RODO-2510 file (C-alpha; in nm, 4 decimals, decimal comma):
residues 494
     n   res          X          Y          Z
     1     m    20,0390     5,5075    27,4177
     2     i    19,7243     5,5419    27,1841
     3     d    19,5949     5,9282    27,1288
     4     p    19,2113     5,8896    27,0496
     5     l    19,2502     6,2426    26,8108
     6     t    19,5618     6,1228    26,6034
     7     t    19,3753     5,7555    26,5611
     8     w    19,0234     5,9657    26,4260
     9     q    19,2289     6,2093    26,1967
    10     q    19,4207     5,7849    26,0553
    11     v    19,0263     5,7243    26,0291
    12     t    18,9034     6,0156    25,8450
    13     d    19,2313     5,9838    25,6094
    14     a    19,1282     5,6540    25,5183
    15     l    18,7202     5,7760    25,4773
    16     s    18,8483     6,0352    25,2386
    17     g    19,0673     5,9276    24,9673
    18     p    19,3094     6,1127    24,7676
    19     a    19,1308     6,2436    24,5220
    20     q    18,9725     6,6195    24,4777
    21     p    18,6151     6,6396    24,5194
    22     g    18,4260     6,6901    24,1893
    23     t    18,7049     6,5660    23,9649
    24     d    18,6850     6,3171    23,7264
    25     a    18,9805     6,1287    23,9082
    26     a    18,7251     6,1300    24,2073
    27     q    18,5392     5,8547    23,9990
    28     a    18,8421     5,5682    23,9971
    29     a    19,0264     5,6706    24,2929
    30     p    18,9565     5,4516    24,6422
    31     q    18,6713     5,5828    24,8201
    32     e    18,5897     5,5919    25,1743
    33     d    18,7899     5,2919    25,2922
    34     f    18,5624     5,1671    25,5665
    35     d    18,7936     4,8349    25,6149
    36     t    19,0983     5,0662    25,7009
    37     a    18,8965     5,2764    25,9268
    38     f    18,7464     4,9918    26,1180
    39     s    19,0935     4,8433    26,1441
    40     v    19,2659     5,0940    26,2308
    41     l    19,0455     5,2109    26,5562
    42     d    19,0182     4,8082    26,6390
    43     l    19,3836     4,8214    26,6624
    44     a    19,3920     5,0893    26,8643
    45     i    19,1268     4,9598    27,0803
    46     e    19,2765     4,6644    27,1507
    47     e    19,6655     4,8277    27,1700
    48     a    19,4639     5,0847    27,4347
    49     d    19,3081     4,8063    27,6119
    50     r    19,6413     4,5804    27,6135
    51     q    19,8419     4,9106    27,8188
    52     r    19,5602     4,9501    28,0324
    53     q    19,5577     5,3311    27,9270
    54     p    19,2802     5,5844    28,1385
    55     a    18,9279     5,4652    28,0850
    56     a    18,8569     5,7931    27,9431
    57     s    19,0696     5,7475    27,6737
    58     r    18,9843     5,3844    27,5814
    59     a    18,5901     5,5176    27,6210
    60     e    18,6703     5,7912    27,3259
    61     l    18,8222     5,5634    27,0852
    62     r    18,4755     5,3688    27,0962
    63     l    18,2686     5,6787    27,1481
    64     y    18,4302     5,6958    26,7689
    65     l    18,3798     5,3701    26,6162
    66     a    18,0077     5,4257    26,7047
    67     s    18,0295     5,6969    26,4935
    68     l    18,1271     5,4732    26,2100
    69     h    17,8784     5,2507    26,2602
    70     a    17,5882     5,5361    26,2834
    71     l    17,6619     5,5726    25,9372
    72     y    17,5763     5,2221    25,8336
    73     g    17,2216     5,3126    25,9851
    74     d    16,9548     5,0663    26,0918
    75     v    17,1850     4,7902    26,0287
    76     a    17,4171     4,8779    26,2331
    77     s    17,2255     5,0236    26,5677
    78     d    17,3144     4,7055    26,7483
    79     e    17,6742     4,7551    26,7102
    80     t    17,6528     5,0896    26,7997
    81     q    17,4184     5,0387    27,0856
    82     l    17,6861     4,7922    27,2232
    83     t    17,9887     5,0101    27,1346
    84     l    17,7713     5,3409    27,3296
    85     a    17,7457     5,0530    27,6375
    86     e    18,1071     4,9547    27,6189
    87     a    18,2389     5,3079    27,6432
    88     a    17,9656     5,4424    27,9551
    89     r    18,1011     5,1121    28,1519
    90     l    18,4573     5,1689    28,0708
    91     s    18,4126     5,5679    28,2334
    92     p    18,0673     5,6357    28,3253
    93     d    18,1615     6,0355    28,2778
    94     v    18,1783     5,9573    27,9057
    95     r    17,7769     6,0002    27,9536
    96     e    17,7778     6,3903    27,9694
    97     q    18,0213     6,4333    27,6375
    98     p    17,8581     6,5605    27,3761
    99     l    17,9478     6,3253    27,1461
   100     f    17,7699     6,0504    27,3458
   101     l    17,4731     6,2302    27,3713
   102     a    17,4562     6,3195    27,0551
   103     l    17,4929     5,9199    26,9294
   104     s    17,2647     5,8399    27,1863
   105     a    17,0269     6,1113    27,0850
   106     e    17,0505     5,9508    26,6951
   107     l    17,0091     5,6049    26,8429
   108     d    16,6696     5,6816    27,0081
   109     a    16,5476     5,8520    26,6875
   110     r    16,6352     5,5799    26,4503
   111     l    16,4460     5,3287    26,7183
   112     r    16,2097     5,5534    26,7738
   113     g    16,1529     5,8315    26,5283
   114     p    15,9233     6,0871    26,5948
   115     e    15,8755     5,9411    27,0000
   116     a    16,2439     6,0285    27,0432
   117     t    16,3776     6,2353    27,2742
   118     y    16,5089     6,6116    27,2466
   119     p    16,8674     6,5841    27,1776
   120     d    17,0760     6,7437    27,4820
   121     v    17,1813     7,1182    27,4367
   122     r    17,5431     6,9962    27,4950
   123     a    17,5060     6,7759    27,1889
   124     v    17,3377     7,0846    26,9642
   125     h    17,6570     7,3125    27,0982
   126     g    17,8933     7,0150    27,1112
   127     d    18,2275     6,9632    26,8714
   128     p    18,1109     6,9450    26,5014
   129     l    18,1287     6,5276    26,5391
   130     s    17,8270     6,5499    26,8007
   131     r    17,6540     6,8580    26,6024
   132     f    17,6855     6,6161    26,2865
   133     h    17,4949     6,3536    26,4917
   134     t    17,2630     6,5586    26,6170
   135     m    17,1619     6,6756    26,3006
   136     s    17,0788     6,2956    26,2205
   137     a    16,8782     6,2741    26,5452
   138     l    16,6641     6,5733    26,4527
   139     a    16,6246     6,4650    26,0939
   140     l    16,5342     6,0663    26,1909
   141     a    16,3016     6,2003    26,4580
   142     d    16,0869     6,3897    26,1871
   143     r    16,2378     6,7391    26,3423
   144     w    16,3281     6,8827    26,0143
   145     q    16,3761     7,2726    26,0662
   146     e    16,5551     7,1440    26,4109
   147     a    16,7934     7,0055    26,1976
   148     l    16,8227     7,2449    25,9652
   149     d    16,9052     7,5339    26,2488
   150     v    17,1760     7,3377    26,3706
   151     h    17,4478     7,5292    26,3405
   152     l    17,7931     7,3506    26,1059
   153     p    17,9558     7,4916    25,8204
   154     v    18,0349     7,1858    25,5768
   155     q    18,4249     7,2834    25,6037
   156     d    18,4153     7,1795    26,0006
   157     l    18,3521     6,8656    25,8898
   158     p    18,6150     6,5773    25,7513
   159     a    18,5407     6,4457    25,4019
   160     h    18,3216     6,1939    25,4583
   161     l    18,0470     6,3286    25,6621
   162     g    18,0632     6,7168    25,4280
   163     w    17,8337     6,5167    25,1540
   164     r    17,5978     6,3559    25,4452
   165     l    17,5642     6,6854    25,6075
   166     r    17,4097     6,7886    25,2703
   167     s    17,2243     6,5146    25,1968
   168     w    17,0668     6,5072    25,5681
   169     q    16,9735     6,8592    25,4911
   170     a    16,8483     6,8321    25,1474
   171     d    16,6306     6,4855    25,3059
   172     c    16,4726     6,7893    25,5511
   173     e    16,4350     7,0756    25,2834
   174     e    16,2790     6,7927    25,0705
   175     n    16,0300     6,6596    25,3711
   176     l    15,9444     7,0553    25,4390
   177     g    15,8243     7,1218    25,0510
   178     h    16,1331     7,2929    24,9692
   179     t    16,2106     7,0974    24,6916
   180     e    16,4794     7,3690    24,4894
   181     a    16,6292     7,4016    24,7803
   182     a    16,6502     7,0683    24,8214
   183     l    16,7557     7,0180    24,4112
   184     h    17,0849     7,2346    24,5258
   185     l    17,1848     7,0215    24,8106
   186     y    17,1380     6,7742    24,6781
   187     a    17,4089     6,8593    24,3662
   188     e    17,6494     6,9830    24,6287
   189     a    17,6062     6,6352    24,8078
   190     a    17,6931     6,4980    24,4793
   191     r    18,0413     6,7644    24,4071
   192     l    18,1656     6,6696    24,7625
   193     a    18,0992     6,2782    24,7749
   194     r    18,3396     5,9955    24,5625
   195     g    18,2296     5,7487    24,3445
   196     v    17,9100     5,5499    24,4273
   197     s    17,8021     5,7695    24,7107
   198     r    17,8398     6,0580    24,4434
   199     a    17,6266     5,8550    24,2005
   200     s    17,3964     5,7795    24,4836
   201     m    17,3874     6,1763    24,5394
   202     l    17,3375     6,2403    24,1829
   203     q    16,9824     5,9658    24,1833
   204     e    16,8280     6,1915    24,4486
   205     q    16,8676     6,4694    24,2455
   206     a    16,7408     6,2819    23,9187
   207     a    16,4417     6,1332    24,1641
   208     l    16,3886     6,5393    24,2639
   209     h    16,3835     6,6413    23,9207
   210     l    16,0992     6,3322    23,8334
   211     q    15,8679     6,4522    24,1063
   212     l    15,9474     6,7561    23,9039
   213     g    15,8083     6,6537    23,5843
   214     q    16,0863     6,6882    23,4494
   215     p    16,2493     6,3759    23,2779
   216     m    16,4419     6,5025    23,0228
   217     e    16,6630     6,6564    23,3446
   218     a    16,6548     6,3380    23,5421
   219     a    16,7520     6,1444    23,2424
   220     a    17,0847     6,3670    23,1590
   221     i    17,2179     6,3166    23,5730
   222     l    17,1026     5,9778    23,5572
   223     e    17,3828     5,9541    23,2613
   224     r    17,6522     6,1178    23,4657
   225     a    17,5890     5,8991    23,7919
   226     r    17,5725     5,5925    23,5598
   227     t    17,9553     5,6549    23,4948
   228     l    18,0304     5,6170    23,8374
   229     y    17,9750     5,2493    23,9204
   230     p    18,2628     5,0439    23,8992
   231     d    18,2233     4,7413    23,6500
   232     l    18,0529     4,4918    23,8821
   233     g    18,1313     4,2114    23,6363
   234     d    17,9135     3,8886    23,5915
   235     l    17,6209     3,9209    23,8708
   236     s    17,5019     3,5647    23,9233
   237     g    17,5062     3,3051    24,2438
   238     t    17,5496     3,4646    24,5719
   239     l    17,6609     3,7842    24,6044
   240     d    17,9022     3,8591    24,9001
   241     p    17,7676     4,2344    25,0968
   242     d    17,9735     4,4752    24,8597
   243     a    17,8398     4,3158    24,5471
   244     t    17,5259     4,3124    24,6905
   245     a    17,5208     4,6664    24,7928
   246     g    17,6371     4,7582    24,4146
   247     a    17,3710     4,5753    24,2444
   248     l    17,1413     4,7630    24,4406
   249     g    17,2720     5,0897    24,4395
   250     l    17,2400     4,9888    24,0303
   251     a    16,9267     4,8725    24,0361
   252     s    16,8038     5,1988    24,1773
   253     w    16,9822     5,3858    23,8693
   254     h    16,7972     5,1279    23,6192
   255     y    16,4426     5,2221    23,8682
   256     l    16,4891     5,5796    23,7961
   257     m    16,5854     5,5674    23,4468
   258     a    16,2973     5,3592    23,3660
   259     q    16,0363     5,6153    23,5211
   260     a    16,2632     5,8902    23,3176
   261     l    16,1690     5,7480    23,0093
   262     l    15,8251     5,5938    23,0435
   263     n    15,7430     6,0007    23,1086
   264     q    15,8741     6,0630    22,7329
   265     d    15,6854     5,7841    22,6528
   266     q    15,9400     5,5359    22,5129
   267     t    15,7954     5,2624    22,7067
   268     d    16,0383     4,9990    22,4988
   269     a    16,3559     5,1690    22,6289
   270     a    16,1879     5,1896    22,9787
   271     l    16,0542     4,8313    22,9816
   272     e    16,4556     4,7385    22,9243
   273     r    16,5211     4,9334    23,2375
   274     i    16,2787     4,8348    23,4940
   275     q    16,3859     4,4218    23,3547
   276     e    16,7301     4,5310    23,4740
   277     a    16,6439     4,6962    23,7917
   278     d    16,4112     4,3566    23,8772
   279     r    16,6829     4,1329    23,8036
   280     l    16,9239     4,3050    24,0143
   281     e    16,6810     4,3535    24,2548
   282     r    16,6155     3,9423    24,3170
   283     l    16,9500     3,8711    24,2853
   284     a    17,0553     4,0774    24,5867
   285     g    16,7651     3,9084    24,7361
   286     d    16,5702     4,2808    24,8110
   287     p    16,2862     4,2830    24,5760
   288     s    16,1131     4,6749    24,6383
   289     y    15,8111     4,7988    24,5797
   290     g    15,8561     5,1199    24,3814
   291     v    16,0192     4,8595    24,1324
   292     a    15,7370     4,6327    24,1285
   293     l    15,5196     4,9015    24,0708
   294     v    15,6788     5,1098    23,7922
   295     y    15,7466     4,8096    23,6267
   296     g    15,3652     4,7631    23,6292
   297     q    15,3107     5,0885    23,5058
   298     v    15,5211     5,0662    23,1815
   299     l    15,3433     4,7491    23,1066
   300     v    15,0296     4,9424    23,1486
   301     a    15,1830     5,2161    22,8780
   302     q    15,2337     4,9249    22,6610
   303     a    14,8796     4,8344    22,6819
   304     r    14,9868     4,5060    22,8798
   305     q    14,7422     4,4974    23,1591
   306     s    14,6981     4,1400    23,1548
   307     d    15,1020     4,1184    23,2026
   308     a    15,1074     4,4051    23,5002
   309     i    14,8380     4,2366    23,6990
   310     p    15,1075     3,9953    23,8371
   311     h    15,3512     4,3239    23,8861
   312     f    15,1321     4,5291    24,0539
   313     d    14,9840     4,2670    24,3413
   314     q    15,3775     4,2498    24,4424
   315     a    15,3857     4,5835    24,4653
   316     l    15,0662     4,5546    24,7073
   317     a    15,2315     4,3231    24,8716
   318     l    15,5463     4,4694    24,9737
   319     a    15,4026     4,8066    25,0333
   320     g    15,4204     4,9656    25,3523
   321     p    15,1045     5,1176    25,4703
   322     e    15,1690     5,4673    25,2988
   323     d    15,2041     5,2869    24,9828
   324     r    14,9267     5,0528    24,9502
   325     p    14,7037     5,2806    24,8362
   326     y    14,8958     5,3507    24,5495
   327     a    14,9309     4,9623    24,4273
   328     l    14,5667     4,9256    24,5106
   329     h    14,4362     5,1959    24,2557
   330     e    14,7136     5,1031    24,0055
   331     l    14,5379     4,7502    24,0482
   332     g    14,2083     4,8951    24,0484
   333     v    14,2675     5,1158    23,7113
   334     a    14,4610     4,8056    23,5453
   335     f    14,1516     4,5955    23,5794
   336     l    13,8766     4,8802    23,4911
   337     d    14,1000     4,8177    23,1415
   338     l    14,0642     4,4424    23,1055
   339     d    13,6801     4,4955    23,1978
   340     r    13,6826     4,3944    23,5137
   341     p    13,4625     4,6569    23,7135
   342     l    13,3684     4,3891    24,0334
   343     d    13,7774     4,3710    24,0957
   344     a    13,8713     4,6885    24,0116
   345     r    13,5864     4,7831    24,2793
   346     d    13,6891     4,5931    24,5003
   347     r    14,0671     4,6850    24,4786
   348     l    13,9331     5,0613    24,4496
   349     e    13,7186     5,0834    24,7274
   350     s    14,0135     4,9946    25,0007
   351     a    14,2523     5,2446    24,8416
   352     a    13,9731     5,4918    24,8736
   353     n    13,9159     5,4042    25,2315
   354     v    14,2851     5,5214    25,3204
   355     a    14,2132     5,9289    25,4569
   356     d    14,5180     6,0587    25,3572
   357     y    14,5468     5,9267    25,0354
   358     p    14,5878     6,2148    24,8062
   359     f    14,4478     6,1049    24,5263
   360     v    14,0875     5,9779    24,6691
   361     p    13,8979     6,1639    24,4620
   362     e    14,0060     6,0108    24,1315
   363     v    13,9788     5,7322    24,3121
   364     l    13,6215     5,7829    24,3429
   365     a    13,5974     5,8968    23,9904
   366     d    13,7046     5,5546    23,9044
   367     i    13,4588     5,3653    24,1389
   368     a    13,1879     5,5565    23,9538
   369     e    13,3161     5,4241    23,6161
   370     a    13,3506     5,0536    23,7959
   371     e    12,9679     5,0810    23,8824
   372     y    12,8419     5,2604    23,5359
   373     r    12,9903     4,8874    23,3580
   374     l    12,8663     4,7102    23,6505
   375     g    12,5148     4,8841    23,5115
   376     r    12,4433     5,0299    23,8559
   377     l    12,3717     5,4015    23,6939
   378     q    12,2571     5,5959    24,0325
   379     e    12,5461     5,4418    24,2516
   380     a    12,7801     5,5714    23,9190
   381     q    12,5994     5,9098    23,8999
   382     t    12,6122     5,9788    24,2845
   383     t    12,9757     5,8367    24,3207
   384     a    13,1027     6,0249    24,0320
   385     e    12,9226     6,3722    24,1692
   386     l    13,1023     6,3125    24,5147
   387     a    13,4374     6,2798    24,3021
   388     l    13,3306     6,5733    24,0795
   389     a    13,2905     6,8411    24,3975
   390     q    13,6623     6,6728    24,5406
   391     g    13,8349     6,8094    24,2269
   392     a    13,8182     6,4822    23,9825
   393     v    13,6429     6,7053    23,7075
   394     v    13,7703     6,5030    23,4164
   395     p    13,7234     6,2036    23,5258
   396     a    13,3686     6,2432    23,7165
   397     s    13,2408     6,4384    23,3984
   398     l    13,3061     6,1578    23,1340
   399     v    13,1395     5,8801    23,3964
   400     l    12,8556     6,1543    23,4429
   401     g    12,8358     6,1929    23,0763
   402     s    12,7854     5,8399    23,0046
   403     v    12,4915     5,8120    23,2726
   404     e    12,2852     6,0768    23,1129
   405     m    12,3514     5,9605    22,8121
   406     d    12,2331     5,5969    22,9059
   407     y    11,8794     5,8174    23,0070
   408     y    11,8922     6,0428    22,7014
   409     h    11,9353     6,2584    22,8884
   410     l    12,1652     6,4737    22,6054
   411     d    12,1451     6,8166    22,7163
   412     e    12,2959     6,7479    23,0475
   413     a    12,5270     6,4763    22,8760
   414     l    12,6793     6,7492    22,6401
   415     d    12,7845     6,9775    22,9533
   416     h    12,9673     6,7105    23,1256
   417     y    13,1284     6,6605    22,7641
   418     l    13,2010     6,9592    22,7199
   419     r    13,3852     7,0344    23,0674
   420     v    13,6198     6,7589    22,9896
   421     s    13,6442     6,9277    22,6754
   422     r    13,7340     7,3048    22,8548
   423     e    13,9868     7,1384    23,1191
   424     a    14,1492     6,7999    22,9865
   425     a    14,4882     6,8802    22,8074
   426     p    14,4624     6,8603    22,4031
   427     g    14,5483     6,5370    22,2621
   428     t    14,4836     6,2796    22,5563
   429     r    14,2515     6,0164    22,5870
   430     d    13,9683     6,2030    22,7876
   431     w    14,0029     6,4697    22,5466
   432     v    13,9669     6,3150    22,2116
   433     t    13,6545     6,1219    22,3777
   434     a    13,4697     6,4368    22,5017
   435     e    13,5238     6,5961    22,1903
   436     q    13,3713     6,2749    22,0223
   437     m    13,0620     6,2582    22,2064
   438     a    13,0355     6,6672    22,2008
   439     a    13,0220     6,6217    21,8292
   440     d    12,7584     6,3316    21,8347
   441     i    12,5577     6,4507    22,0635
   442     m    12,5222     6,7876    21,8509
   443     a    12,4186     6,6297    21,5643
   444     q    12,1774     6,3633    21,7658
   445     q    12,0616     6,7010    21,8393
   446     g    11,9863     6,8098    21,4934
   447     y    12,2735     7,0686    21,4535
   448     p    12,1142     7,3308    21,6926
   449     d    12,5119     7,5128    21,6826
   450     p    12,6454     7,3866    21,3092
   451     t    12,9711     7,5724    21,3810
   452     a    13,0646     7,4184    21,7162
   453     a    12,9740     7,1133    21,6026
   454     y    13,2001     7,1480    21,2909
   455     l    13,4800     7,2689    21,5254
   456     h    13,3957     6,9521    21,7880
   457     a    13,4638     6,6989    21,4951
   458     q    13,7165     6,8449    21,3600
   459     q    13,9520     6,8591    21,6796
   460     a    13,8023     6,4964    21,6860
   461     l    13,9379     6,3658    21,3853
   462     e    14,2571     6,4984    21,4192
   463     y    14,3487     6,2512    21,7035
   464     t    14,1662     5,9695    21,5651
   465     d    14,2975     5,6891    21,3946
   466     p    14,1318     5,5902    21,0437
   467     s    14,0757     5,2332    21,1332
   468     d    13,9062     5,3705    21,4073
   469     d    13,4690     5,3123    21,4097
   470     w    13,4633     5,6854    21,5337
   471     y    13,6784     5,8522    21,2325
   472     g    13,3641     5,8012    20,9832
   473     t    13,0948     5,8865    21,2432
   474     l    13,3060     6,2114    21,2872
   475     q    13,3473     6,2911    20,8698
   476     e    12,9519     6,2265    20,8316
   477     h    12,8998     6,4920    21,1328
   478     l    13,1640     6,7155    20,9993
   479     t    13,0355     6,7175    20,6634
   480     r    12,6817     6,7908    20,7628
   481     a    12,7953     7,0743    20,9825
   482     e    12,9624     7,2233    20,6864
   483     t    12,6820     7,1991    20,4666
   484     l    12,4567     7,3563    20,7506
   485     i    12,7082     7,5973    20,7706
   486     g    12,6975     7,7048    20,4421
   487     t    12,3408     7,6952    20,4261
   488     h    12,3259     7,9485    20,6727
   489     k    12,5617     8,1842    20,5668
   490     g    12,3428     8,1945    20,1982
   491     r    12,0163     8,2657    20,3513
   492     t    11,8663     8,6729    20,2888
   493     l    11,8251     8,7974    20,6104
   494     n    11,5062     9,0604    20,6312
***
């Protein structure tokens, strides 16, 4: 007779592997042998059916099978649903069991998201396997704190679920804005996971470090993750499912490393990584919004805006509703850099119309820049003032300074550029522009404060290339201001 619990133990043994979590041996050890796990369950179900074992026992075996299907996520929703239906057909009483209730709730959450029904209390307080799927259901339904509140010690779960528990918990903490907690949980998930699963968790860690503006930390973690990928051989032609999964995992690694390198101004190395990510995704037949967007960003960093446009267009085509304004914004800025203000304004206005886009003030400042380049000074000023009021201080002030200069309102223009000088990071392009303009305006005003003019000219010169036309102009301002300072110091005061 087939015993469901004994069969489940054989399944978890196949999914655990011989290596201990956190050891180098885990890199090479067979990991999560789902083929064997499914084979064990399929054979057990076939034999139990042949022997006409009690319906409750046969239904329980199918619940374990549904649990495995559920780990594959959306791609196995149909299999999960069919397996649960078969279990309920065999034994209607199974509908009252915590595991059936938990798996049903998880399936409902995958299909309906936040609109899913709340998991039955019997599932929330059931056995560890039921509680694991209950937590998954709550997380999928965006009930992140409720998911974290499910009591489930990791040691109560088989190895193949322990790291997944920590991953779910990390995802919930991240969605709640608790980034440090999420980092620790992903690190724990990586320690518990094996092989490529461990690499995936390390990559989640690296992605959070990138969000925190820590590219060096991200790169160090990614170097660890890279060693966990097996040799995929010469990936070309049609890929089987395993090779496709491996290619996409490695594409994600290259995508994250490209960002880490880009944020360290290593644009050539970043370009190599994002090109490889793009190649692997296309080979797997699954191009992504993220890779297309970062590809464009790397090219922009290399001042190759024309080459970047097709990649931003592709990102826009692949973007979901929440990602569209980001792609539109990148396109708009690239068109501005190419001095195509009409094209820029069209994309930027579309981005500005997305109410929950977090960078609407910056988009408004960019729209103001487009209006300025189109010679629509009043529209540029009005839009820039709106952007300034909403917090886009530096880009809006630069536009306002340009508008006031066109009106030859030197005092007002100087105020705007001095604001940029105070708010922008020293050495950045915006800061250098503000310093250059401040020195030039003070010169046009007749050096009312030669010391201030000298300081602005001196600071701008430090970051201005000698081949730039500004360089000679700034030297003249510096020399004139220095002369006036010396004259003032030599006067006899009455």
